[in-house]
Backbone of each chain as nested JSON, in Angstrom:
{
  "chains": [
    {"id": "A", "residues": [
      {"number": 1, "name": "MET", "atoms": {"N": [94.867, 179.771, 128.479], "CA": [96.236, 179.628, 128.42], "C": [96.778, 179.936, 130.0]}},
      {"number": 2, "name": "ALA", "atoms": {"N": [97.059, 179.268, 130.585], "CA": [97.758, 179.096, 132.222], "C": [99.062, 180.437, 131.692]}},
      {"number": 3, "name": "HIS", "atoms": {"N": [99.49, 181.195, 132.591], "CA": [100.363, 182.05, 132.737], "C": [101.675, 181.464, 133.274]}},
      {"number": 4, "name": "GLU", "atoms": {"N": [101.218, 181.035, 134.373], "CA": [102.305, 180.245, 135.299], "C": [101.674, 178.819, 135.654]}},
      {"number": 5, "name": "ILE", "atoms": {"N": [102.759, 177.974, 135.89], "CA": [102.822, 177.044, 136.404], "C": [102.652, 177.193, 138.121]}},
      {"number": 6, "name": "GLN", "atoms": {"N": [101.865, 176.149, 138.432], "CA": [101.555, 176.222, 140.053], "C": [102.143, 174.88, 140.645]}},
      {"number": 7, "name": "TRP", "atoms": {"N": [103.196, 175.057, 141.141], "CA": [103.876, 173.959, 141.465], "C": [103.842, 173.537, 142.869]}},
      {"number": 8, "name": "SER", "atoms": {"N": [103.716, 172.122, 143.08], "CA": [103.358, 171.523, 144.476], "C": [105.158, 171.168, 144.561]}},
      {"number": 9, "name": "ARG", "atoms": {"N": [104.853, 171.068, 146.071], "CA": [106.6, 170.156, 146.519], "C": [106.126, 168.902, 147.126]}},
      {"number": 10, "name": "ASP", "atoms": {"N": [105.497, 168.213, 147.058], "CA": [104.898, 167.395, 147.675], "C": [104.661, 165.914, 146.83]}},
      {"number": 11, "name": "LEU", "atoms": {"N": [105.996, 165.429, 146.356], "CA": [105.383, 164.342, 145.376], "C": [104.83, 163.261, 145.766]}},
      {"number": 12, "name": "ASP", "atoms": {"N": [104.578, 162.952, 147.017], "CA": [103.5, 161.954, 147.571], "C": [102.282, 162.289, 147.555]}},
      {"number": 13, "name": "ALA", "atoms": {"N": [101.92, 163.459, 147.622], "CA": [100.339, 164.036, 147.117], "C": [100.152, 164.243, 145.499]}},
      {"number": 14, "name": "ALA", "atoms": {"N": [101.012, 164.457, 145.16], "CA": [100.69, 164.472, 143.819], "C": [100.564, 163.274, 143.215]}},
      {"number": 15, "name": "LEU", "atoms": {"N": [101.389, 162.112, 143.491], "CA": [101.199, 160.949, 142.953], "C": [99.72, 160.415, 143.118]}},
      {"number": 16, "name": "ALA", "atoms": {"N": [99.486, 160.642, 144.537], "CA": [98.12, 160.315, 144.787], "C": [96.994, 160.653, 144.259]}},
      {"number": 17, "name": "SER", "atoms": {"N": [97.095, 161.858, 143.687], "CA": [96.135, 162.735, 142.989], "C": [96.355, 162.69, 141.741]}},
      {"number": 18, "name": "ALA", "atoms": {"N": [97.125, 161.599, 140.595], "CA": [97.63, 161.593, 139.925], "C": [96.549, 161.238, 138.923]}},
      {"number": 19, "name": "ASP", "atoms": {"N": [95.597, 160.232, 139.072], "CA": [94.628, 160.113, 138.534], "C": [94.74, 159.778, 137.002]}},
      {"number": 20, "name": "GLY", "atoms": {"N": [95.818, 159.111, 136.42], "CA": [95.936, 158.934, 135.201], "C": [97.135, 159.621, 134.659]}},
      {"number": 21, "name": "LYS", "atoms": {"N": [97.39, 160.779, 135.172], "CA": [98.228, 162.064, 134.468], "C": [99.818, 161.575, 135.204]}},
      {"number": 22, "name": "LEU", "atoms": {"N": [100.665, 161.895, 134.359], "CA": [102.18, 161.687, 135.385], "C": [102.396, 163.07, 136.1]}},
      {"number": 23, "name": "VAL", "atoms": {"N": [102.971, 162.782, 136.678], "CA": [103.674, 163.544, 137.688], "C": [104.988, 164.137, 136.946]}},
      {"number": 24, "name": "LEU", "atoms": {"N": [104.988, 165.228, 136.827], "CA": [106.586, 165.906, 136.475], "C": [107.316, 166.415, 137.615]}},
      {"number": 25, "name": "LEU", "atoms": {"N": [108.429, 165.896, 137.686], "CA": [109.283, 166.234, 139.005], "C": [110.637, 166.848, 138.463]}},
      {"number": 26, "name": "ASP", "atoms": {"N": [110.415, 168.01, 138.889], "CA": [111.461, 169.238, 138.244], "C": [112.609, 169.492, 139.697]}},
      {"number": 27, "name": "PHE", "atoms": {"N": [113.65, 169.144, 139.233], "CA": [114.975, 169.276, 140.063], "C": [115.715, 170.698, 139.459]}},
      {"number": 28, "name": "SER", "atoms": {"N": [115.697, 171.51, 140.38], "CA": [116.093, 172.946, 139.672], "C": [116.86, 173.721, 140.54]}},
      {"number": 29, "name": "ALA", "atoms": {"N": [117.797, 174.535, 140.118], "CA": [118.421, 175.424, 140.74], "C": [118.756, 176.598, 140.214]}},
      {"number": 30, "name": "ALA", "atoms": {"N": [117.318, 177.254, 139.222], "CA": [117.351, 178.381, 138.566], "C": [117.199, 179.481, 139.473]}},
      {"number": 31, "name": "PRO", "atoms": {"N": [117.551, 180.658, 139.6], "CA": [116.88, 181.873, 140.156], "C": [115.507, 182.042, 140.338]}},
      {"number": 32, "name": "LEU", "atoms": {"N": [114.766, 181.697, 141.988], "CA": [113.496, 182.111, 142.028], "C": [113.044, 183.433, 141.841]}}
    ]},
    {"id": "B", "residues": [
      {"number": 1, "name": "MET", "atoms": {"N": [113.324, 178.976, 130.033], "CA": [112.508, 177.768, 129.846], "C": [110.937, 177.971, 130.057]}},
      {"number": 2, "name": "TYR", "atoms": {"N": [110.482, 177.791, 131.509], "CA": [109.619, 177.641, 131.987], "C": [108.306, 178.775, 131.668]}},
      {"number": 3, "name": "PRO", "atoms": {"N": [109.272, 179.98, 131.701], "CA": [107.89, 181.009, 131.231], "C": [107.188, 181.001, 130.312]}},
      {"number": 4, "name": "ASN", "atoms": {"N": [108.16, 180.245, 129.197], "CA": [107.518, 180.253, 127.467], "C": [106.232, 179.945, 128.013]}},
      {"number": 5, "name": "PRO", "atoms": {"N": [105.068, 180.878, 127.095], "CA": [103.891, 180.06, 127.227], "C": [103.13, 178.732, 126.605]}},
      {"number": 6, "name": "ARG", "atoms": {"N": [103.947, 178.42, 125.681], "CA": [103.705, 177.067, 125.126], "C": [104.317, 175.848, 125.886]}},
      {"number": 7, "name": "VAL", "atoms": {"N": [105.466, 176.019, 127.08], "CA": [105.623, 175.185, 127.969], "C": [104.624, 175.304, 129.068]}},
      {"number": 8, "name": "VAL", "atoms": {"N": [104.396, 176.268, 129.56], "CA": [103.39, 176.249, 130.422], "C": [102.155, 175.544, 130.595]}},
      {"number": 9, "name": "ASP", "atoms": {"N": [101.835, 175.949, 129.208], "CA": [100.291, 175.295, 128.958], "C": [100.831, 173.922, 128.562]}},
      {"number": 10, "name": "PHE", "atoms": {"N": [101.384, 173.338, 128.024], "CA": [101.956, 171.89, 128.045], "C": [102.044, 171.497, 129.213]}},
      {"number": 11, "name": "ILE", "atoms": {"N": [102.447, 171.801, 129.788], "CA": [102.804, 171.281, 131.545], "C": [101.476, 171.292, 132.259]}},
      {"number": 12, "name": "THR", "atoms": {"N": [100.937, 172.491, 132.5], "CA": [99.734, 172.785, 133.077], "C": [98.478, 171.74, 132.7]}},
      {"number": 13, "name": "THR", "atoms": {"N": [98.544, 171.382, 131.364], "CA": [97.286, 170.627, 131.021], "C": [97.799, 169.231, 131.081]}},
      {"number": 14, "name": "GLN", "atoms": {"N": [99.178, 168.624, 130.818], "CA": [99.39, 167.291, 130.517], "C": [99.882, 166.54, 132.131]}},
      {"number": 15, "name": "PHE", "atoms": {"N": [100.333, 167.548, 132.657], "CA": [101.215, 166.651, 134.128], "C": [100.637, 167.236, 135.07]}},
      {"number": 16, "name": "ILE", "atoms": {"N": [101.182, 166.82, 136.526], "CA": [100.985, 167.248, 137.951], "C": [102.442, 167.507, 138.095]}},
      {"number": 17, "name": "PRO", "atoms": {"N": [102.834, 169.182, 138.173], "CA": [103.585, 169.866, 138.194], "C": [104.559, 169.25, 139.916]}},
      {"number": 18, "name": "VAL", "atoms": {"N": [105.312, 169.248, 139.568], "CA": [106.273, 169.083, 141.312], "C": [107.563, 169.685, 141.166]}},
      {"number": 19, "name": "ARG", "atoms": {"N": [108.109, 170.61, 142.004], "CA": [109.404, 171.398, 141.805], "C": [110.067, 170.955, 143.22]}},
      {"number": 20, "name": "VAL", "atoms": {"N": [111.313, 170.439, 143.064], "CA": [112.511, 170.56, 144.18], "C": [113.387, 171.726, 144.054]}},
      {"number": 21, "name": "HIS", "atoms": {"N": [113.431, 172.522, 144.808], "CA": [114.793, 173.375, 144.305], "C": [115.856, 173.162, 145.185]}},
      {"number": 22, "name": "ALA", "atoms": {"N": [117.121, 173.104, 144.989], "CA": [118.489, 172.911, 145.206], "C": [118.819, 173.35, 146.477]}},
      {"number": 23, "name": "ARG", "atoms": {"N": [118.376, 174.761, 146.364], "CA": [118.751, 175.345, 147.838], "C": [117.36, 175.809, 148.573]}},
      {"number": 24, "name": "GLU", "atoms": {"N": [116.429, 176.166, 147.955], "CA": [115.29, 176.334, 148.524], "C": [114.782, 175.348, 149.737]}},
      {"number": 25, "name": "ASN", "atoms": {"N": [114.911, 173.845, 148.668], "CA": [114.14, 172.744, 149.401], "C": [114.989, 171.8, 149.57]}},
      {"number": 26, "name": "ALA", "atoms": {"N": [116.389, 172.022, 149.948], "CA": [117.346, 171.682, 150.144], "C": [117.533, 169.752, 150.752]}},
      {"number": 27, "name": "ALA", "atoms": {"N": [116.448, 169.754, 151.461], "CA": [116.198, 167.949, 152.399], "C": [115.769, 167.451, 151.277]}},
      {"number": 28, "name": "ASP", "atoms": {"N": [114.415, 168.218, 150.672], "CA": [113.496, 167.417, 149.691], "C": [114.599, 167.25, 148.383]}},
      {"number": 29, "name": "PHE", "atoms": {"N": [115.47, 168.163, 147.832], "CA": [116.299, 167.915, 146.678], "C": [117.249, 166.711, 146.985]}},
      {"number": 30, "name": "LYS", "atoms": {"N": [117.678, 166.611, 148.101], "CA": [118.85, 165.432, 148.421], "C": [118.104, 163.998, 148.372]}},
      {"number": 31, "name": "ARG", "atoms": {"N": [116.865, 164.25, 149.203], "CA": [115.855, 162.911, 149.581], "C": [115.217, 162.24, 148.063]}},
      {"number": 32, "name": "LEU", "atoms": {"N": [114.743, 163.385, 147.538], "CA": [114.436, 162.826, 146.233], "C": [115.584, 162.733, 144.871]}},
      {"number": 33, "name": "GLY", "atoms": {"N": [116.335, 163.272, 144.865], "CA": [117.746, 163.197, 144.502], "C": [118.004, 161.904, 144.488]}},
      {"number": 34, "name": "ASP", "atoms": {"N": [118.162, 161.318, 145.739], "CA": [118.791, 159.921, 145.719], "C": [117.717, 159.015, 145.596]}},
      {"number": 35, "name": "ARG", "atoms": {"N": [116.721, 159.144, 145.417], "CA": [115.424, 158.35, 145.388], "C": [115.546, 157.829, 143.889]}},
      {"number": 36, "name": "PHE", "atoms": {"N": [115.552, 159.096, 143.045], "CA": [115.24, 158.81, 141.74], "C": [116.875, 159.021, 140.897]}},
      {"number": 37, "name": "ASN", "atoms": {"N": [117.893, 159.34, 141.605], "CA": [119.588, 159.079, 141.119], "C": [119.332, 160.272, 140.265]}},
      {"number": 38, "name": "ALA", "atoms": {"N": [118.751, 161.498, 140.817], "CA": [119.179, 162.569, 139.957], "C": [119.98, 163.721, 140.734]}},
      {"number": 39, "name": "HIS", "atoms": {"N": [121.308, 163.892, 140.469], "CA": [122.248, 164.992, 140.95], "C": [122.599, 165.989, 140.38]}},
      {"number": 40, "name": "TRP", "atoms": {"N": [121.752, 166.449, 139.628], "CA": [122.144, 167.505, 138.413], "C": [120.643, 168.264, 138.019]}},
      {"number": 41, "name": "THR", "atoms": {"N": [121.249, 169.646, 138.005], "CA": [119.798, 170.574, 137.479], "C": [120.196, 171.053, 136.02]}},
      {"number": 42, "name": "PRO", "atoms": {"N": [119.371, 171.249, 135.23], "CA": [118.026, 170.98, 135.628], "C": [117.718, 169.576, 134.88]}},
      {"number": 43, "name": "THR", "atoms": {"N": [117.061, 168.587, 135.992], "CA": [116.428, 167.34, 135.644], "C": [114.946, 167.194, 135.763]}},
      {"number": 44, "name": "THR", "atoms": {"N": [114.516, 166.962, 134.545], "CA": [112.799, 166.737, 134.722], "C": [112.546, 165.4, 134.615]}},
      {"number": 45, "name": "LEU", "atoms": {"N": [111.923, 164.693, 135.537], "CA": [111.434, 163.113, 135.447], "C": [109.662, 163.371, 135.228]}},
      {"number": 46, "name": "LEU", "atoms": {"N": [109.69, 162.501, 134.429], "CA": [107.995, 162.108, 134.605], "C": [107.831, 161.039, 135.022]}},
      {"number": 47, "name": "ILE", "atoms": {"N": [106.734, 160.719, 135.855], "CA": [106.646, 159.644, 137.235], "C": [105.022, 159.096, 136.722]}},
      {"number": 48, "name": "ASP", "atoms": {"N": [105.036, 158.099, 136.823], "CA": [103.55, 157.612, 136.928], "C": [102.984, 157.42, 138.096]}},
      {"number": 49, "name": "ARG", "atoms": {"N": [101.984, 156.849, 138.547], "CA": [101.361, 157.025, 139.698], "C": [101.766, 155.987, 140.599]}},
      {"number": 50, "name": "GLY", "atoms": {"N": [102.403, 155.054, 140.117], "CA": [102.986, 153.762, 141.115], "C": [104.497, 154.288, 141.211]}},
      {"number": 51, "name": "GLY", "atoms": {"N": [104.713, 155.522, 141.105], "CA": [106.111, 155.906, 141.29], "C": [107.031, 155.528, 140.575]}},
      {"number": 52, "name": "THR", "atoms": {"N": [106.809, 155.232, 139.463], "CA": [108.028, 154.44, 138.388], "C": [107.902, 155.885, 137.631]}},
      {"number": 53, "name": "GLU", "atoms": {"N": [109.451, 156.198, 137.093], "CA": [110.162, 156.937, 136.348], "C": [109.861, 156.383, 134.972]}},
      {"number": 54, "name": "ARG", "atoms": {"N": [109.095, 157.156, 133.633], "CA": [108.812, 156.909, 132.685], "C": [109.954, 157.502, 131.485]}},
      {"number": 55, "name": "HIS", "atoms": {"N": [110.157, 158.374, 131.973], "CA": [111.068, 159.675, 130.807], "C": [111.611, 160.599, 131.848]}},
      {"number": 56, "name": "ARG", "atoms": {"N": [112.733, 160.692, 131.579], "CA": [114.27, 161.855, 132.022], "C": [114.787, 162.399, 131.03]}},
      {"number": 57, "name": "ILE", "atoms": {"N": [114.528, 164.193, 131.659], "CA": [115.549, 164.675, 130.616], "C": [116.435, 165.742, 131.541]}},
      {"number": 58, "name": "GLU", "atoms": {"N": [117.86, 165.649, 131.158], "CA": [118.644, 165.825, 132.037], "C": [119.357, 167.447, 131.127]}},
      {"number": 59, "name": "GLY", "atoms": {"N": [119.705, 168.136, 131.488], "CA": [119.842, 169.556, 130.914], "C": [119.237, 170.465, 130.274]}},
      {"number": 60, "name": "PHE", "atoms": {"N": [119.453, 171.328, 130.114], "CA": [118.583, 172.387, 129.445], "C": [118.442, 171.832, 127.922]}},
      {"number": 61, "name": "LEU", "atoms": {"N": [117.296, 172.471, 127.494], "CA": [116.837, 172.074, 126.01], "C": [116.152, 173.529, 125.669]}},
      {"number": 62, "name": "PRO", "atoms": {"N": [116.27, 173.93, 124.391], "CA": [115.618, 175.061, 124.142], "C": [113.876, 174.47, 123.669]}},
      {"number": 63, "name": "ILE", "atoms": {"N": [113.013, 175.32, 123.658], "CA": [111.62, 175.358, 123.821], "C": [111.043, 173.888, 123.112]}},
      {"number": 64, "name": "ASP", "atoms": {"N": [111.212, 173.808, 121.792], "CA": [110.814, 172.729, 120.731], "C": [111.303, 171.361, 121.351]}},
      {"number": 65, "name": "ASP", "atoms": {"N": [112.534, 171.453, 121.541], "CA": [113.396, 170.087, 122.174], "C": [112.58, 169.797, 123.426]}},
      {"number": 66, "name": "PHE", "atoms": {"N": [112.549, 170.33, 124.285], "CA": [111.801, 170.437, 125.905], "C": [110.621, 169.55, 125.905]}},
      {"number": 67, "name": "LEU", "atoms": {"N": [109.877, 170.441, 124.831], "CA": [108.518, 169.699, 124.146], "C": [108.162, 168.824, 123.373]}},
      {"number": 68, "name": "SER", "atoms": {"N": [109.055, 168.328, 122.812], "CA": [108.988, 167.118, 122.216], "C": [109.417, 165.943, 123.1]}},
      {"number": 69, "name": "GLN", "atoms": {"N": [110.467, 166.317, 124.036], "CA": [111.007, 165.417, 125.077], "C": [109.63, 164.986, 125.801]}},
      {"number": 70, "name": "LEU", "atoms": {"N": [109.135, 166.212, 126.294], "CA": [107.821, 166.029, 127.373], "C": [106.74, 164.959, 126.612]}},
      {"number": 71, "name": "ALA", "atoms": {"N": [106.373, 165.218, 125.236], "CA": [105.541, 164.481, 124.49], "C": [106.008, 163.319, 124.418]}},
      {"number": 72, "name": "LEU", "atoms": {"N": [107.36, 163.007, 124.093], "CA": [107.874, 161.496, 124.375], "C": [107.418, 160.893, 125.446]}},
      {"number": 73, "name": "GLY", "atoms": {"N": [107.849, 161.353, 126.057], "CA": [107.519, 160.823, 127.869], "C": [105.96, 160.387, 127.834]}},
      {"number": 74, "name": "LEU", "atoms": {"N": [104.963, 161.322, 127.366], "CA": [103.856, 160.647, 127.289], "C": [103.359, 159.509, 126.618]}},
      {"number": 75, "name": "ALA", "atoms": {"N": [104.031, 159.465, 125.554], "CA": [104.149, 158.275, 124.781], "C": [104.32, 157.006, 125.269]}},
      {"number": 76, "name": "LYS", "atoms": {"N": [105.839, 157.345, 125.999], "CA": [106.451, 156.11, 126.411], "C": [105.693, 155.423, 127.503]}},
      {"number": 77, "name": "ALA", "atoms": {"N": [104.89, 156.451, 128.475], "CA": [104.405, 156.152, 129.51], "C": [102.987, 155.468, 128.731]}},
      {"number": 78, "name": "ALA", "atoms": {"N": [102.401, 155.593, 128.048], "CA": [101.343, 155.194, 127.252], "C": [101.664, 153.361, 126.839]}},
      {"number": 79, "name": "PHE", "atoms": {"N": [102.736, 153.754, 126.418], "CA": [103.837, 152.057, 125.852], "C": [103.81, 151.336, 127.114]}},
      {"number": 80, "name": "ALA", "atoms": {"N": [104.102, 151.653, 127.814], "CA": [104.478, 151.29, 129.137], "C": [103.403, 150.812, 129.407]}},
      {"number": 81, "name": "ARG", "atoms": {"N": [102.326, 150.664, 129.782], "CA": [100.999, 150.616, 130.329], "C": [100.242, 149.808, 129.566]}},
      {"number": 82, "name": "GLN", "atoms": {"N": [101.069, 149.57, 128.054], "CA": [100.472, 148.749, 127.179], "C": [99.344, 148.979, 126.246]}},
      {"number": 83, "name": "ASP", "atoms": {"N": [99.094, 150.192, 126.147], "CA": [97.903, 151.067, 125.578], "C": [98.626, 151.203, 124.293]}},
      {"number": 84, "name": "TYR", "atoms": {"N": [98.66, 150.359, 123.449], "CA": [99.555, 150.54, 121.969], "C": [98.958, 151.491, 121.212]}},
      {"number": 85, "name": "PRO", "atoms": {"N": [97.906, 151.43, 120.957], "CA": [96.986, 152.21, 120.06], "C": [96.999, 153.761, 120.638]}},
      {"number": 86, "name": "ALA", "atoms": {"N": [97.315, 153.94, 121.732], "CA": [97.304, 155.556, 122.491], "C": [99.03, 155.655, 122.21]}},
      {"number": 87, "name": "ALA", "atoms": {"N": [99.999, 154.659, 122.242], "CA": [101.25, 154.835, 122.28], "C": [101.57, 155.136, 120.685]}},
      {"number": 88, "name": "GLU", "atoms": {"N": [100.952, 154.516, 119.771], "CA": [101.212, 154.937, 118.533], "C": [100.521, 156.381, 118.048]}},
      {"number": 89, "name": "ARG", "atoms": {"N": [99.525, 156.741, 118.454], "CA": [99.242, 158.156, 118.396], "C": [99.903, 159.038, 118.73]}},
      {"number": 90, "name": "LEU", "atoms": {"N": [100.57, 158.928, 119.974], "CA": [101.398, 159.546, 120.825], "C": [102.735, 159.861, 120.127]}},
      {"number": 91, "name": "TYR", "atoms": {"N": [103.438, 158.789, 119.889], "CA": [104.604, 158.717, 118.845], "C": [104.809, 159.462, 117.686]}},
      {"number": 92, "name": "ARG", "atoms": {"N": [103.224, 159.437, 117.146], "CA": [103.515, 159.8, 115.711], "C": [103.001, 161.336, 115.913]}},
      {"number": 93, "name": "ASP", "atoms": {"N": [102.35, 161.896, 117.156], "CA": [102.088, 163.136, 117.475], "C": [103.605, 163.955, 117.448]}},
      {"number": 94, "name": "VAL", "atoms": {"N": [104.758, 163.346, 118.15], "CA": [106.053, 163.909, 118.375], "C": [106.671, 163.923, 116.768]}},
      {"number": 95, "name": "VAL", "atoms": {"N": [106.482, 163.241, 116.04], "CA": [107.221, 163.201, 114.757], "C": [106.531, 164.452, 114.272]}},
      {"number": 96, "name": "ASP", "atoms": {"N": [105.172, 164.337, 113.876], "CA": [104.677, 165.101, 113.071], "C": [104.886, 166.815, 114.012]}},
      {"number": 97, "name": "ARG", "atoms": {"N": [104.607, 167.078, 115.199], "CA": [104.6, 168.279, 115.758], "C": [105.938, 168.734, 116.004]}},
      {"number": 98, "name": "PHE", "atoms": {"N": [107.199, 168.033, 115.798], "CA": [108.521, 168.411, 116.385], "C": [109.316, 167.688, 115.456]}},
      {"number": 99, "name": "PRO", "atoms": {"N": [109.32, 167.791, 114.152], "CA": [109.9, 167.051, 112.989], "C": [111.586, 167.15, 112.914]}},
      {"number": 100, "name": "ASP", "atoms": {"N": [111.98, 168.612, 113.786], "CA": [113.544, 168.656, 113.634], "C": [114.161, 168.726, 115.079]}},
      {"number": 101, "name": "THR", "atoms": {"N": [113.236, 167.833, 115.954], "CA": [114.338, 167.649, 117.147], "C": [114.817, 165.97, 117.356]}},
      {"number": 102, "name": "ASP", "atoms": {"N": [115.699, 165.7, 118.169], "CA": [116.346, 164.34, 118.628], "C": [115.248, 163.587, 118.88]}},
      {"number": 103, "name": "ALA", "atoms": {"N": [113.963, 163.905, 119.371], "CA": [112.798, 162.906, 119.703], "C": [112.136, 162.392, 118.491]}},
      {"number": 104, "name": "ALA", "atoms": {"N": [111.893, 162.924, 117.489], "CA": [111.518, 162.813, 116.268], "C": [112.066, 160.91, 115.581]}},
      {"number": 105, "name": "PRO", "atoms": {"N": [113.178, 161.069, 115.15], "CA": [113.43, 159.725, 115.246], "C": [113.131, 158.887, 116.09]}},
      {"number": 106, "name": "GLU", "atoms": {"N": [113.506, 158.824, 117.139], "CA": [113.149, 157.824, 118.251], "C": [111.655, 157.807, 118.43]}},
      {"number": 107, "name": "ALA", "atoms": {"N": [110.844, 158.764, 118.25], "CA": [109.273, 158.499, 117.926], "C": [108.936, 157.579, 116.94]}},
      {"number": 108, "name": "GLN", "atoms": {"N": [109.7, 158.063, 115.628], "CA": [109.426, 156.991, 114.16], "C": [109.603, 155.659, 114.661]}},
      {"number": 109, "name": "TYR", "atoms": {"N": [110.326, 155.555, 115.364], "CA": [110.881, 153.761, 115.491], "C": [109.895, 153.707, 116.384]}},
      {"number": 110, "name": "TRP", "atoms": {"N": [109.795, 154.403, 117.319], "CA": [108.391, 153.519, 118.35], "C": [106.838, 153.633, 117.849]}},
      {"number": 111, "name": "THR", "atoms": {"N": [106.431, 154.446, 116.923], "CA": [105.523, 154.762, 116.327], "C": [104.849, 153.434, 115.549]}},
      {"number": 112, "name": "GLY", "atoms": {"N": [106.438, 152.653, 114.84], "CA": [106.279, 151.258, 114.121], "C": [106.225, 150.379, 115.145]}},
      {"number": 113, "name": "VAL", "atoms": {"N": [107.117, 150.347, 116.429], "CA": [106.986, 149.192, 117.29], "C": [105.332, 149.709, 117.727]}},
      {"number": 114, "name": "SER", "atoms": {"N": [104.803, 149.968, 118.383], "CA": [103.614, 150.661, 118.969], "C": [102.239, 149.65, 117.56]}},
      {"number": 115, "name": "LYS", "atoms": {"N": [102.69, 150.396, 116.786], "CA": [101.527, 149.629, 115.386], "C": [101.656, 148.091, 115.444]}},
      {"number": 116, "name": "TYR", "atoms": {"N": [103.187, 147.76, 115.302], "CA": [103.189, 146.288, 115.149], "C": [102.759, 145.571, 116.412]}},
      {"number": 117, "name": "ARG", "atoms": {"N": [102.619, 146.415, 117.876], "CA": [102.311, 145.598, 118.857], "C": [100.549, 145.687, 118.728]}},
      {"number": 118, "name": "THR", "atoms": {"N": [99.854, 146.654, 118.004], "CA": [98.625, 146.528, 118.034], "C": [97.972, 145.694, 117.054]}},
      {"number": 119, "name": "THR", "atoms": {"N": [98.594, 145.597, 115.659], "CA": [98.418, 144.744, 114.962], "C": [99.047, 143.34, 114.441]}},
      {"number": 120, "name": "ASN", "atoms": {"N": [99.832, 143.065, 115.279], "CA": [100.907, 141.819, 115.072], "C": [101.419, 141.606, 113.485]}},
      {"number": 121, "name": "ASP", "atoms": {"N": [101.177, 142.792, 112.885], "CA": [101.323, 142.598, 111.321], "C": [103.031, 143.159, 111.49]}},
      {"number": 122, "name": "PRO", "atoms": {"N": [103.752, 142.23, 110.738], "CA": [105.48, 142.879, 110.985], "C": [105.444, 143.878, 109.631]}},
      {"number": 123, "name": "SER", "atoms": {"N": [104.711, 144.079, 108.761], "CA": [104.703, 144.982, 107.582], "C": [104.953, 146.182, 108.325]}},
      {"number": 124, "name": "ALA", "atoms": {"N": [104.406, 146.411, 109.323], "CA": [104.353, 147.693, 110.42], "C": [106.063, 147.97, 110.644]}},
      {"number": 125, "name": "LEU", "atoms": {"N": [106.76, 147.134, 110.904], "CA": [108.126, 147.277, 111.064], "C": [109.059, 147.754, 109.799]}},
      {"number": 126, "name": "LYS", "atoms": {"N": [108.636, 146.723, 108.538], "CA": [109.099, 147.23, 107.506], "C": [108.961, 148.48, 106.936]}},
      {"number": 127, "name": "ALA", "atoms": {"N": [107.508, 148.731, 106.958], "CA": [107.156, 150.187, 106.466], "C": [107.867, 151.181, 107.48]}},
      {"number": 128, "name": "THR", "atoms": {"N": [108.473, 150.738, 108.584], "CA": [109.107, 151.91, 109.427], "C": [110.553, 151.882, 109.087]}},
      {"number": 129, "name": "SER", "atoms": {"N": [110.898, 151.035, 108.69], "CA": [112.631, 150.633, 108.048], "C": [112.473, 151.59, 106.848]}},
      {"number": 130, "name": "GLN", "atoms": {"N": [111.563, 151.214, 106.143], "CA": [111.611, 152.324, 105.098], "C": [111.219, 153.512, 105.158]}},
      {"number": 131, "name": "ALA", "atoms": {"N": [110.734, 153.988, 106.054], "CA": [110.536, 155.316, 106.222], "C": [111.906, 156.119, 106.964]}},
      {"number": 132, "name": "PHE", "atoms": {"N": [112.631, 155.419, 107.577], "CA": [113.964, 155.812, 107.8], "C": [114.76, 156.264, 106.633]}},
      {"number": 133, "name": "ARG", "atoms": {"N": [114.618, 155.818, 105.456], "CA": [115.123, 155.803, 104.299], "C": [114.975, 157.19, 103.553]}},
      {"number": 134, "name": "GLU", "atoms": {"N": [113.709, 157.746, 104.122], "CA": [113.476, 159.065, 103.592], "C": [113.672, 160.269, 104.837]}},
      {"number": 135, "name": "ARG", "atoms": {"N": [113.969, 159.862, 106.214], "CA": [113.95, 161.096, 106.902], "C": [114.569, 160.126, 107.991]}},
      {"number": 136, "name": "TYR", "atoms": {"N": [115.444, 160.727, 108.906], "CA": [116.344, 160.487, 110.074], "C": [117.002, 159.111, 109.806]}},
      {"number": 137, "name": "GLY", "atoms": {"N": [117.646, 159.164, 108.244], "CA": [118.318, 158.018, 107.943], "C": [120.104, 158.135, 108.416]}},
      {"number": 138, "name": "ASP", "atoms": {"N": [120.257, 159.402, 108.98], "CA": [121.636, 159.269, 109.805], "C": [121.435, 159.318, 111.215]}},
      {"number": 139, "name": "SER", "atoms": {"N": [120.158, 158.692, 111.739], "CA": [119.905, 158.509, 113.073], "C": [120.346, 157.445, 113.96]}},
      {"number": 140, "name": "THR", "atoms": {"N": [120.77, 156.99, 114.882], "CA": [120.823, 155.645, 115.803], "C": [119.637, 155.013, 115.114]}},
      {"number": 141, "name": "TRP", "atoms": {"N": [118.265, 155.351, 115.439], "CA": [117.195, 155.237, 115.267], "C": [117.008, 154.17, 113.87]}},
      {"number": 142, "name": "ALA", "atoms": {"N": [117.742, 154.702, 112.745], "CA": [117.432, 154.174, 111.631], "C": [118.361, 152.963, 111.645]}},
      {"number": 143, "name": "LYS", "atoms": {"N": [119.409, 152.996, 112.343], "CA": [120.231, 151.909, 112.345], "C": [119.331, 150.488, 113.162]}},
      {"number": 144, "name": "LYS", "atoms": {"N": [119.069, 150.842, 114.02], "CA": [117.954, 150.248, 114.801], "C": [116.708, 149.245, 114.099]}},
      {"number": 145, "name": "ALA", "atoms": {"N": [116.335, 150.209, 113.323], "CA": [115.107, 149.995, 112.354], "C": [115.472, 149.126, 111.192]}},
      {"number": 146, "name": "SER", "atoms": {"N": [117.066, 149.096, 111.103], "CA": [117.545, 148.572, 109.781], "C": [117.455, 147.043, 109.231]}},
      {"number": 147, "name": "VAL", "atoms": {"N": [117.433, 146.52, 110.644], "CA": [117.44, 144.859, 111.072], "C": [115.607, 144.751, 110.133]}},
      {"number": 148, "name": "TRP", "atoms": {"N": [115.01, 145.551, 110.234], "CA": [113.431, 145.119, 109.69], "C": [113.378, 145.466, 108.624]}},
      {"number": 149, "name": "ALA", "atoms": {"N": [114.101, 145.881, 107.468], "CA": [114.133, 145.973, 105.857], "C": [113.856, 144.535, 105.316]}}
    ]}
  ]
}
């Protein structure tokens, strides 16, 4: 089980590599 | 919410995660916010590879509610690509795994619709209407299914 999420910042690259998966796009203002 | 291991595991296995932060990535936040009409945080969008939004979660949710919405999004995406057997399975999974969430009655409704789409048998809709008499009878989805009684 993964311990943290490896977030990308590049939506278009994520869409290009989606290969059947959905992209989860998170708009966040949470403390980093 | 996201540090929760169940949430991390679900997102990691089911989705390609992209995050834009209101302050750290202000330009991307503005650009993508305008593109998807997302101007509040937290907002989570599930987007197919064609760039079409398939599901939207706005505002904070407790863990099971959030997970149920993510699962609902998977089902909605299957329905949108007209893979009705997969949609039925995924909607039913929402009801089975998250029976006490707001997603459950919605998923129960769409389970019936998906089955009908697969079989073209109207008894699937009637059975769904009857199911709402036993569970989620106070939901909006029960009202929508009542026409099938």
